[in-house]
N, C-alpha and C positions, 0 to 999 in steps of 0.2 A: 810587925806584919806589914808587908808591902800593900799599898792601896793603889788601884789604877788611877791614872792621872785625871780621867774624866770624872771620877768620884771625888778625888782629893781636891780638885779645883772647881767643883760645882759652886756657882754663886750662892751666897748666903743672904744677900740683900738685893733689892731691886736695882740699886746703883751698880752692882757687879754684873748684871745681865748685859750682854753685848749685842747690839744690833736690833733691840726691840724697844726702843725708847718710847714709841707711840703707845705701847701697852703698859710699860712699867710706870710711866708718869701718871697715867689714868688710875692705875691700881693704887699707887702711893697716895694720890689725892683722895680717893674714896676711903682708904684706910685711915688717913689722918682726920677726915671730916666725919667719919662714921656713917657714910652713905653707902653701905655695902648691900649688894644684891644677895638674894638667897640661892641663886644658881648662876654658874658661869660655864661657858663652853669655850675651851681653848682648842683652836684648830691650826694645823700647819704641818710642814714636813718634819721628818725625824731630826732630832738633835738641835732644834731651834729654841728650846727652853720652855716648853709647855708644862711638863711635870715640875720643873724647877720653880717656875713662877707660881704654880699651884701650892707647893710646899712653903714658899716664902709668904704667900698670902695667908696660909693657915697659921703661920707663926705671927704674922703682922696683926691679925684680928684678935689673937689671944695674948699678945705681948703685954707685959705689965709696965714697961717703960719704952713705948714706941718713940722713934726718932724720925720725925717728919715722914711718917708713913712706913718707914722701914722697921723691921724687928731689931731689937737690941742684941739678940743672940747671947744674952748674959743671964737673963732671969730664969727662974726654974721652969716657967712655961715654955720658953723658947728652947731651953736645953732638953726638956722632957719630950717635946715634939720632935726635936732633931734626932735624938737617940732612940725614939720609939717606945719610951716607957709610959707615955700618956696615951691611953687607948681611946680617948675621945676624938682624936684625929686619926682616921683610918684610911689607908690607901689600898684600893682594890684593883686587881687585874681582871678586867672584863673578859679577857681572852680565856681565862680558866674559871671564872665565876660568872658565866653568862646565862645561867639557867634561871627560871622563874622562882625556884625554891630559895636560892641564895638572895635574890632581890627581895623576896617576901620576908626573909629573916632580917635583912638590913632594914626594911621598912618597919618591922615590929620593934627593932632595937632603937630606931631613930627617935621615937617619941619620948624617950627618957632624957632628962636633962643631963648635961655633962657633969662629971665629978670633980675634975681638977682645973678646967679652963672655962672660959666664958661661952664659947661656941663649940658645938660638935660639928666637925668638918669631915665630909666624905669625898675623897679624891678617887674618881673612877677613871683609870687609865685604859686606853684602847676601847672607848665607849661604843664604837661602832660594832663591836663584836656581840653586844647584847642582842638577844632574840626579841621578836615582837612581843611575845608574852611577857618577857622581863620588862620591856619598856612600858607596857600597859600596866604592869604591877607597880612601877615606879612613878607613873604619871600623876596619880592623885596626890601623893605626898610631895612631889616636886612642884605641883601647882599651888598648894596651900600648906607649906611646911610650918613647923613650929618656929618661934622666934629664935630659938637657940640652935637652929639647924642650918647648915650651908652645904651645897653640892658644888663640886668643881669637876667638870667632865673634860677629858682630854682625848682627842682623836686625830688621826691623820687622814681620815676619810669622812668629812662632814656630810657628804651626800647620803651616807647610809644611816644617818641619825634621823629619826622621825621628825616631820615638820612640826608636830604638836609639842615635841620636846624642845626643838630649836626656838620656837616662839616664846617659851617660858624661861629662856636663859639669855644672859648677856654674852654675845659671841665676840671673841677676840681672835683675829687671824694673825698668826705668827709668820713673818716673811723669812725668806732665806737670808742668811747673814752674808754681807759682802766679803769677798776675798781679802780686801785690805784690812777690814776689821778683824778677821780671823788671823791674819798674819801678825798683826800687832799683839793679839792675845797670845799667840804661840811663842813669840819672842819673849814676852814677859814670863810665861810659864817656864820656858827653857832656861831663862836667866835665873829664876828662883830654884830650879832643879839642877843647875850646873850641867846643862846639856849643851854641847858645842854645836848649836844650830845656826847656820848662816841665813842671811836675808833671802838668798835665792832658794834655799831649802824650805824656809817658812812660807814663801810665796807658792812654791810647788805644792806643799801640803795643803795650803788654803784652797788651791784650785782643785785638788783631788777630793777635798771634803765636800764639794758641791753644796756649799751653803749651810752645812751642819757643824756646829762647834763641837759636839760630842765626837763626830767622826774625825775631826781634825786632831783632837787630843788623843784619840785612840791610835791614829796613824803615827803621831809623835811618840807615843809610848812604845809602839812596835819598832820604830826605827832607832830609838835611843839606846838599844842594847848593843849596837855595834861599836867598833873601835874607830877612833879618829873623828875628824870633823864630819858633821852631818850636813853634807851639801847635796846638790841635785843628783849627782851620779850615785852617791851612797844610798839615797832614797830610792832611785830607780832599781838598783841592785837588790835592795832589801825587799821591796814590794813586788819585784818580778815584772817591772814595766819596761817597755822598749826604749823609752826616752824620746824627747822631742827631736833630737838629731837623727836618731834611727828612723823615727816615723816620717820625718821630712824626706830622708833619703829614699825610703820605701815608696812614698808618694811620688817622688820624682821619677823613679823607675817605672811606676805605673803610668805616669803621664807620658813618658817616652815610649810606652808600649814594649818595654823590655821584659817579657814574661820570664825568661830564664833568670835574669838578675833578681827579679821580685821574689821568685820562688826560692832562690838561693838565700836571700835575706831572711825570709820567713823560716827556712830550715836552720839557719844560724841562730836566730832568736829562740827558736823552739829548743835547740840543743843547749842553749844557755839558760834554760829554765823559765823562759817567758811563756805566759799563758796566751794561747791563740785568741781567746776571747778578749783579753786586754789589748792585744795588738790591733784587732779589728775595731775595738772601741776607740783607741787613740787615732786610728785612721779616720774613723767617723767624725771625731771631734775636729780634726784638721780639715776634712772636707767641708764641714759646717762653717768653719772660720773662713775658708776660701770662698764659699758660696755667698756668705753674708758680705764679704768684702767686695765681691763683684756686683751683687744685686742691690746692695744698700751701702755705697761707699761713704755717704755722709754721716749716717747715724749708727754705723756698725761698730764704732770704737768701744762703746759701752757694752756691746753684746759679745765681744770677743772673749775667748777663754784666757788669753794672755800668755799662752805657752810658747809662742813663736815670735821671733823678732820680725820687724817690718821687711828686712831684706829677703828673708826666707819666704814670707807670704807673697812678696812681689814677684820673686822668681818663679814660684809655683803657679801663681795666678796667670802669668804669661803663657804657661804651657797648657792650661786647662780652660775650656770654655764653660759657660754656665750650664749648658745642656749636659755636658759630660760630668760636671760636678754633681748635678742633680741625679744622673744615672748612677754614679759611684756611691753617692750617699744613700740612695734607695737600695742598692745591692748590699751595702754594708749593714744597713739596718735590718734587712731581711735575713742576712746570714747570722748576725748576732742573735736575733730572736730564735733562730732554728738550732743554735748550738746547744741549747738546754736539752733537747730531745735527739741529739745527734748520736749515731753509733760510733763515728770516728770524727772527732772535732778537727783534727789536723787536716784530714782530707777535705772537709767542708770549707775550711779556711783557704786551702789551696785552690779549690774550685772557684771560690769568690775572687781570689786574686787573678785567676786566669780570665774571668769575665771582665774584671776591671781593666786589665791590660789590653784586651781586645774587645771593643764594644760590639763587634759584629757577632759575637757569640751570645750576646744578650738579646733575647727575642721579645723582651717587654717593650712597652711604648716608650719608656725613657731611653732604652737602648737604640730604638729606631730614631728618636729625636737626636741622640748624640751622633749617630752616623750621618744624618742629614746635615747637622751643623758642621761636621768635618768636611763633607763634600762642598758645602757653601764656602767654608774658609779656604779650601784649596782653589775653588774657582775664583774667589775674590783675589787671591794672590797670583792668578794666572797659571796655576799648575793644574793641568787636566787630571781628572780622577783616573787612576790606573785601572785598566780592564781586569776582570777576574782571570786568574791564571787558568789556561786550558791545558788539558792533558796532551803531552807531546805525542805526535804520530810516529810510530817506529818506521824507520826506513830500511828497506832491504839492501843489505850490503852485497856487492858483487864478489864472487870468489877471487882469491888472490891471483894475481897475474892477468886477470881479465881486463880488457881495455874498456874503459867507460866511454860510452858514446853520448853525445849531447842529445837532449830530447828535441824532436822535430814534430810539430803538429801534423796530423794526417793530411790536412789540406795543402801542406807545403812539400809533401813527399813527392819525389820524381817517379812518375809511372814508368814501368818497363816498356821498351819499344814493342810495337805489334809484331807478331811472328810473320816470317815470309811465307810460310805455308800454313794452310788451315790445319788445326789439330786433327788428329786421326779420328776423333769421334764425330766430326762434322760430316754431313752427307754432301756429295758432289753430284753433278749431273751425270757423270759416267756410271755412278752406281745405280741409276734408274734404268730399268729395262723399257726404254721408249724407242720407237721407230718413227721417223719423220719422213713423209713423202711430199716432196714439193718440186716444182719446176723452176729452175733458175732462168733468168732472162738471157736471151742470146746476146753475144758480144757485138757491139756496134762497130762497123768497119771504119778504119782510119781514113779520112779524106786524102786524096792525092796531093802531093806537094811539088812544087817546081823543082827542076833539076838544079842541083848545086845548092839548094836551100838546106839549111841545117835541120836536123830532125827536131820536130816539135816535142817539147817536154810533155810528159803526161800531166794531165790536169791534176791539180792538187786535190787530194781527197777531201770530200766535204767534212765539215766539222762533225765531231761525234754528236749524234742525236741524244739528247737527254733521255734518261729512262722514264718511260711513262709510269703513271701511278699504277699500283697493283690493282688487280681485279677486286672490286669492293666485295666485302662479305655481306651476307644478309643483314638488312638494317636492324639495329638493336633498339629496344625501347628507349625513348628519350628520358634522360635523367631528370629528376625533380630539381628545379632551380634552387640553389642554396642562397640564403640571405648573406649580404655583405657584412664583414666584421665591423663592429662599431668604430674601432680605431686601431691602427697597426702599432700604436705606441706601447700599450700595456696589456691589451686583451689577448690572452692565449687562444690557440686554435680551438680548444675544447670548450671555450666559453662563448664562441661566436655563433654557434649553431643551435642555440636554445638549450645548452647543457646547464645542469644545475650542480655539477661537481664542485664549482668554485664557491658555493654558498657557505659551507662550514667555516672555511678560513676567512671569507668576507665578513660573516657575522661575528666571528671572534675579534676581528679588527675594529668593530664598532664600539667596543667597550670604552667608556670615557667620552664618546662622541654623542651618543644618544642618551636619553634619560634612563637611569638605572632600572626604572620600573618595567621597561619593555625588553630588557636584555634576556630575562628568562624565556620570553616567547621567541625571540630571534634565535636563541641557541638551542631550541627544542625542535628537532626535525619533524616530530609528530604534529607540531602546530603550525610551523612556518617553513616554506620551501621557496627559495628565490631562484628565478629563471631569468637569464639575460638573453635577449633576442631583439635584433633590429633596433639597437639603441634604446631599448626599454627594459627596465628592471621590474619584473612582476613578482609580487609576493603572494603566493597561494597559501591561504590560511584555512584552518579547520572549522572555524565557527565565526558567527557574526560578532561575538564578544571579542575574539582576538582581533578581528578587523577593526572594531571600534577602538581598541587599544593602540593599534599601529597607524590607522588612517587619521592621524592628527597632523596639523600643519608643522608643528615643531619636529615631529619624528620624520615626516616625509622630507622636510628640508634637509635634515642631517643625512638621510639616506641618499638623497640626490647629490649632495656634496661628496659623500664617500664614493658613490658610483662614478662621478666625474673624475675624482682623483685616481680611481683604479682603471677605468676604461677610456677616459678622455671624452671630449665632445660635450654635448649638453643632453645628458640622458633624462629620461622620464621615469617616474616611479608610480606604480599603481598597486593597490592592495585588492585582491580578488578572493572571494570565498569559494572554496572548492579544491579539486585535485588537479595538479598540473597535468597537461596532456602528455602522452608518451612521446619520448624523443624519437625523431625520424633517423634511421641509420643512413649513413652516406651511401649514395648510389655507386654501384660497382660496374665496371666495364665487362660486357659479356665475353665469355671465353672465345667465341668465334671471331670477335674483333681483335683479340690479343694474339691469337695463334697466327703464325706465319707459314704459308704454304710455299715450298720451293717452286712449284709450278707457276705461281704468280710471277716470281722473278724471271722464270724462263720465258713466259709469254710476254713479259715486259721488255725483253731484249729486242732492240729496234728492227723494224722492217720485215717481219715474217708474215706471209699472207696465208698460206695454206698449211695447216698443221693437222696431221691426223695422228691420233693417239690410239694405239692398239693395245 
């Protein structure tokens, strides 16, 4: 009958245990010298040898021919404990026997002396699964056990064991086994089992085992069923992994922000039977190695997974910044954790790759940090950041055959010449039914000239008399004088007359310039209204409390600087409690002054003395 490799090659002595010398040497010395404790607590991750060392210890304390603390595995006691025929050594699974009734039965049975061996040994695996009532039932006999009784507790979660239990046990912490030690053990087992395992394949299995020897042997057992040499590619194909080359290529596409190529790679791996969770896990491991290499270049060699060569890590490290690696690692960890409850694992993986290839789609703090790092890198290289693309404005196309004319501003257009005759709608003097009675002056007689003298030329007509001003209309009320604008540079016309329409945009522009505690007041029109008039910015507030918040030297100084930048000059700022006065509308010219009377033009025609209008 075939037996799994992790069971067949389970260590039988303390010397066979790999990577736990700090524990096995202590247990060997205690067993050889007879200084054994009544309770042990073995803690550590899975597959590191906790249960194996507990069984070796149970044989070592009952062996009839011990060999330097190790069991001989030849005497009836060792053979009976190993095959389970001696009931004095009992292994319990606390995951299925965690109730108080099972522990009470164990306690009642433990008081009896062993029948076939020297010590009765209880090995309680997964001890953290015991309930508090079970621990309390076991506490008394664990504190003062009989001389023939020994407890060995094994757990992967020591924090769940009661402190009163831990204080009564000798605790040994099993560490993760190094990949190099696992690789050597795998090569030895493969040689004994005639498995064609290469060194690269053994190193890959050691990395995938994550410090657990049992996991490494199980993976070797799974991959050994194929044909041919068991190398890296064969292991990747058997376990459904993407492989270091594929993972590095996918990371390079993400670094270059080639979303289409990254999604195409994921689709190809998915079609080839790769699990999307394992693909994200391999990307996460690679991102971790790159981040460690960037942030801790001196001491990161011992922390690396060892799956990638130095040239690959150097090439990818030049394409990715620390901020972006941190953002990618955060996204990968979150996506991997959410795959367990995902309705569509492939879609979630694709969304993760889209966010990784374009950090602008990541709205988290790490995404913002990655975008800022990218802008700083571009500015450091002298490349300005590209502006966001704007929607193109559609242009109206002229009909076919139409001649396109160049655009000319309205102020450069040539005005048509004035008409020779007034338009028909204009009134003339002939249309007026007016009769004029006046006496023309008598002609002056020409003085006599000597005979033969040439006739005198008529005197030149006097120059035309300029038209006098029109008859003034009744006087209009004087307009209210308007204050001068503070500066013609930036002050618009609607802000120079005491108008407050500028205040919302002016207050919005103060963000980042004034303390953030006063921005809610400045942006609230029910509390603060700003009025610009005669070079002074007046803030009308609703209450004394608001005035006390704004009328501070730091706030007033920032407001003065902002007003000077907007309006020019040296403005003054004051904070007043109350309601701003109503704005004064601009004065209008009376209609009597604007209307033109044709009679005025007629009366202004030069030199008429007596005019009678009937």
